[in-house]
C-alpha positions in Angstrom: 54.3 201.1 -7.4 52.0 203.9 -6.3 53.2 206.8 -4.0 51.1 205.6 -1.0 52.7 202.2 -1.1 56.2 203.8 -1.1 55.5 206.0 1.9 54.1 203.0 3.9 57.2 200.9 3.0 59.5 203.8 4.1 57.7 204.1 7.5 58.0 200.4 8.0 61.7 200.5 7.3 62.4 203.2 9.9 60.6 201.5 12.8 63.7 199.4 13.9 65.8 202.5 14.1 63.4 204.2 16.4 63.4 201.2 18.6 67.2 201.2 18.8 67.2 204.9 19.7 64.7 204.4 22.5 66.8 201.4 23.8 69.9 203.5 23.7 68.3 206.4 25.6 66.9 204.0 28.2 70.3 202.4 28.6 72.0 205.8 29.0 69.5 206.8 31.7 70.0 203.5 33.5 73.8 203.9 33.5 73.4 207.5 34.8 71.3 206.3 37.7 73.7 203.5 38.5 76.6 206.0 38.4 74.8 208.3 40.9 74.1 205.3 43.2 77.7 204.1 43.2 79.5 204.1 46.7 82.2 206.8 47.3 85.7 206.1 46.2 88.1 204.1 48.4 89.7 207.3 49.9 86.4 208.4 51.3 85.9 204.9 52.8 89.2 205.0 54.5 88.4 208.5 55.9 85.0 207.3 57.3 86.7 204.3 58.9 89.3 206.5 60.6 86.6 208.8 62.0 84.7 205.8 63.3 87.8 204.4 65.0 88.6 207.8 66.5 85.1 208.0 67.9 85.4 204.5 69.4 88.8 205.4 70.9 87.4 208.5 72.4 84.5 206.5 73.9 86.9 203.9 75.3 89.0 206.7 76.8 86.0 208.2 78.5 85.0 204.8 79.8 88.5 204.3 81.3 88.2 207.7 82.9 84.9 206.7 84.4 86.4 203.5 85.7 89.3 205.4 87.3 86.9 207.7 89.0 84.9 204.7 90.3 88.1 203.2 91.5 89.1 206.4 93.3 85.7 206.6 94.9 86.1 203.0 96.1 89.5 203.7 97.5 88.3 206.8 99.3 85.5 204.8 100.8 88.0 202.2 101.9 90.1 205.0 103.4 87.1 206.0 105.5 87.1 202.5 106.8 90.9 202.6 107.5 90.7 206.0 109.1 87.7 206.0 111.5 87.4 208.8 114.0 89.5 206.8 116.5 92.4 206.5 114.1 94.2 208.7 111.6 91.5 210.7 109.9 91.5 214.2 108.5 87.8 214.6 109.4 88.6 215.3 113.0 92.4 215.8 113.4 92.3 219.5 112.4 89.1 220.3 114.4 89.5 223.4 116.6 92.1 224.8 114.2 93.3 228.1 115.7 90.7 227.9 118.5 90.7 227.0 122.1 89.4 223.5 122.7 86.0 223.4 124.4 87.3 220.6 126.6 90.7 219.2 127.6 92.2 217.1 124.8 93.0 213.5 125.3 96.3 211.9 124.6 96.3 210.3 121.2 98.4 207.2 121.6 99.5 206.0 118.1 101.0 202.8 119.5 97.8 201.0 120.3 94.6 200.2 118.3 94.5 203.7 116.8 97.6 203.0 114.8 97.1 199.6 113.3 99.4 197.6 111.0 97.7 198.8 107.8 98.4 202.5 108.7 102.0 201.7 109.7 102.7 199.9 106.4 101.1 202.6 104.4 103.1 205.3 106.2 106.3 203.4 106.0 106.0 203.1 102.2 105.6 206.8 101.9 108.5 207.6 104.2 110.8 205.0 102.4 109.9 206.6 99.1 110.9 210.1 100.4 114.1 208.7 101.9 115.0 206.9 98.7 114.5 210.0 96.6 116.5 212.1 99.1 119.3 209.5 99.0 119.3 209.4 95.2 119.7 213.2 95.1 122.7 212.9 97.4 121.5 215.5 99.8 121.3 213.1 102.8 123.2 209.9 103.1 121.1 207.8 105.5 120.2 204.2 105.4 116.6 203.3 104.6 114.2 201.2 106.7 115.4 197.7 106.0 112.0 196.1 106.7 108.7 196.8 108.3 109.6 194.6 111.2 112.9 196.3 111.9 113.1 197.5 115.5 115.3 200.5 114.9 112.8 203.0 116.5 115.4 205.7 116.6 116.0 205.7 112.9 112.2 205.5 112.3 111.6 208.5 114.5 114.3 210.5 112.7 112.9 209.7 109.3 109.4 210.4 110.4 110.4 213.8 111.7 112.1 214.6 108.4 109.1 213.5 106.5 106.7 215.7 108.5 109.0 218.8 108.2 109.5 218.2 104.5 105.7 217.9 104.1 105.2 221.2 105.8 108.0 222.9 103.8 106.8 221.7 100.4 103.1 222.0 100.6 101.7 225.0 98.7 98.1 224.4 99.5 96.9 222.8 102.7 93.8 221.6 101.0 95.8 219.4 98.6 94.7 215.8 98.6 96.7 213.7 101.1 98.3 216.5 103.2 96.0 216.2 106.1 96.1 212.4 106.2 99.9 212.2 105.8 100.4 214.9 108.4 98.1 213.1 110.9 99.8 209.8 110.3 103.3 211.4 110.8 102.2 213.0 114.1 100.7 209.7 115.4 103.8 207.7 114.4 106.2 210.3 115.9 104.3 210.2 119.2 104.2 206.3 119.2 107.9 206.0 118.4 108.9 208.6 121.0 106.9 206.8 123.7 108.6 203.5 122.9 112.0 205.1 122.9 111.5 207.0 126.2 110.3 203.8 127.9 113.7 202.2 127.2 115.7 205.0 128.8 118.4 204.7 126.2 119.8 207.3 123.7 118.4 210.1 125.7 120.7 212.8 124.2 120.0 211.6 120.6 116.2 211.7 121.3 116.4 215.1 122.7 118.3 216.3 119.7 115.8 214.9 117.3 112.9 216.5 119.2 114.6 219.8 119.6 115.3 219.8 115.8 111.6 219.0 115.1 110.4 221.9 117.3 112.9 224.4 115.9 112.1 223.5 112.2 108.3 223.5 112.7 108.3 226.8 114.6 110.5 228.3 111.9 108.1 227.1 109.2 105.2 228.5 111.2 106.8 231.9 111.3 108.3 231.8 107.8 107.7 234.9 105.7 105.4 234.9 102.7 106.8 233.4 99.5 106.5 235.4 96.3 104.3 232.9 94.6 101.9 232.5 97.5 98.9 234.5 98.4 98.3 235.9 101.9 95.4 233.6 102.5 97.4 230.5 101.5 100.4 231.2 103.7 98.2 232.1 106.7 96.4 228.8 106.3 99.7 227.0 106.2 100.9 228.7 109.3 97.8 227.8 111.2 98.0 224.2 110.1 101.7 224.0 111.2 100.7 225.5 114.5 98.0 222.9 114.9 100.6 220.1 114.1 102.9 221.4 116.9 99.8 221.6 119.2 99.0 218.0 118.5 102.6 216.9 119.0 102.6 218.8 122.3 100.2 216.2 123.8 103.4 214.3 124.7 104.8 216.2 127.7 108.4 215.6 126.4 107.6 217.6 123.3 105.1 220.0 124.7 107.2 221.3 127.6 110.2 221.8 125.3 108.0 223.6 122.8 106.8 226.1 125.4 110.4 226.7 126.5 111.6 227.2 122.9 108.7 229.4 121.9 108.8 231.6 125.0 112.5 232.2 124.4 111.8 233.1 120.8 109.1 235.6 121.9 111.7 237.3 124.1 114.2 237.6 121.2 111.4 238.8 118.9 110.2 241.4 121.3 113.7 242.8 121.5 113.9 242.9 117.7 110.6 244.7 117.4 111.6 247.2 120.0 114.4 248.6 117.8 112.7 247.9 114.4 111.2 250.6 112.2 107.4 249.9 112.0 107.7 250.7 108.2 110.3 248.0 107.7 109.2 245.3 105.2 109.9 242.6 107.9 107.6 244.2 110.5 104.3 242.8 109.3 105.5 239.2 109.4 107.2 239.6 112.8 104.0 241.2 114.1 102.0 238.2 112.9 104.6 235.7 114.1 104.4 237.2 117.6 100.6 236.6 118.0 101.0 233.0 116.5 103.7 232.2 119.1 101.8 233.5 122.0 98.7 231.7 120.9 100.6 228.4 120.6 101.7 228.6 124.2 98.2 229.3 125.3 96.9 226.3 123.4 99.5 224.0 125.0 98.9 225.2 128.5 95.1 225.1 128.2 95.0 221.7 126.5 97.6 219.6 128.3 99.2 221.1 131.4 97.0 219.4 133.9 97.3 216.1 132.0 101.1 216.4 131.9 101.2 217.0 135.7 99.5 213.6 136.3 102.2 211.8 134.3 104.7 210.0 136.5 107.5 211.1 134.2 106.6 214.7 134.4 109.8 216.8 134.3 109.4 219.2 137.2 112.7 221.0 136.5 111.8 221.6 132.9 108.4 222.9 134.0 110.1 225.4 136.3 112.4 226.5 133.5 109.7 227.2 131.0 107.5 229.0 133.5 110.4 231.3 134.3 110.9 231.8 130.5 107.2 232.7 130.0 107.4 235.3 132.8 110.6 236.7 131.2 108.8 236.9 127.9 105.9 238.8 129.5 108.4 241.3 130.9 110.0 241.7 127.5 106.6 242.4 125.9 105.8 245.0 128.5 108.5 247.2 126.9 106.4 247.1 123.7 103.2 248.2 125.4 103.5 251.8 124.0 103.8 250.4 120.5 101.1 247.7 120.7 99.2 247.0 123.9 97.7 243.8 122.4 101.0 242.0 123.0 100.7 242.5 126.8 97.0 241.7 126.8 97.7 238.4 125.0 100.6 237.3 127.2 98.6 238.3 130.3 95.9 235.9 129.1 98.5 233.2 128.8 100.0 233.8 132.3 96.4 234.0 133.7 95.6 230.6 132.3 99.0 229.3 133.6 98.3 230.5 137.1 94.8 229.0 137.0 96.2 225.6 136.0 98.9 225.8 138.7 96.4 226.6 141.4 94.3 223.5 140.5 97.2 221.0 140.9 99.3 220.5 144.0 102.1 218.9 141.9 102.4 222.0 139.8 102.9 224.2 142.9 106.4 222.8 143.6 108.0 225.8 142.0 110.5 228.1 143.6 108.9 230.7 145.8 110.1 233.6 143.7 108.7 232.1 140.5 105.3 231.5 142.2 105.3 235.0 143.5 105.9 236.4 140.0 103.3 234.1 138.6 100.5 235.1 141.0 101.3 238.8 141.4 
């Protein structure tokens, strides 16, 4: 065999190997691509599932929050229906806060259409809750309201008074949601219950004790010193709101006249304390502020309600005479402080001036003792 034939035979014999090599390379490349395109391991799958479920849970939570906000808006809208301007509504109850009314205030009777069954049930639930918690704490052992239809007006009055005082004592911010509505409902209910009780003519001493306690506690809160955790602005706002609550309660002559008597007596005591108090004493600023708040409260009550009280058949003439004499005594006590602060005398003179003006406009108010009338008009 020649050399050319041997080379050709050798080339022919190597062709199958080359094909096998090419096939092996192609298979290796294919496996490499398949390996690169394989999905991540099971652990990565579980991680991605967890992230997806967390995202869904977060979305669901946000959806629930939106639903709660929508529900709250709907409830607020329904409250606007439940509290129109002729009923318990914070949108007008605290109008003229700390200001003289442009016109005489009308009596807000909580026993008629302005205090409907829905408001009564809502207020009762809140009072029962407070009473139940107080009973659980053991601080006060008093029976709860047995039922909405119970006729124990005396117990309802007492619990409502406690509720209002506790509301004023515990509130840290008068802008808190619910304070104005609850305070208004409490005032309306107290006035309605008191009117019903006075019409029966029973339990007179007990009623007077409850009302006197209400006046004393609210006036004390109105003049309470600043707390360490409260700002000056916050406490001043709370004092004005409490003053306004007393002013609204004073629409009932039974409360209003007793309030003026109590406050005027407090002014006399406070004036005596200021007379002998060092102006640099830590208690002086609060006593100074309290004095103006008390004088202003008497001015509001006289300006708003005195003529209206005098037209009431049950107007207590003896009590009227007593507090007029007490106001005149307070003015005399403040005259001793004129050298320290002449504003006290100016403020109390404005009060007595309004009082004499009101008395001169009503013949029923002029049935005072001659010596009291002389002091009033001098």
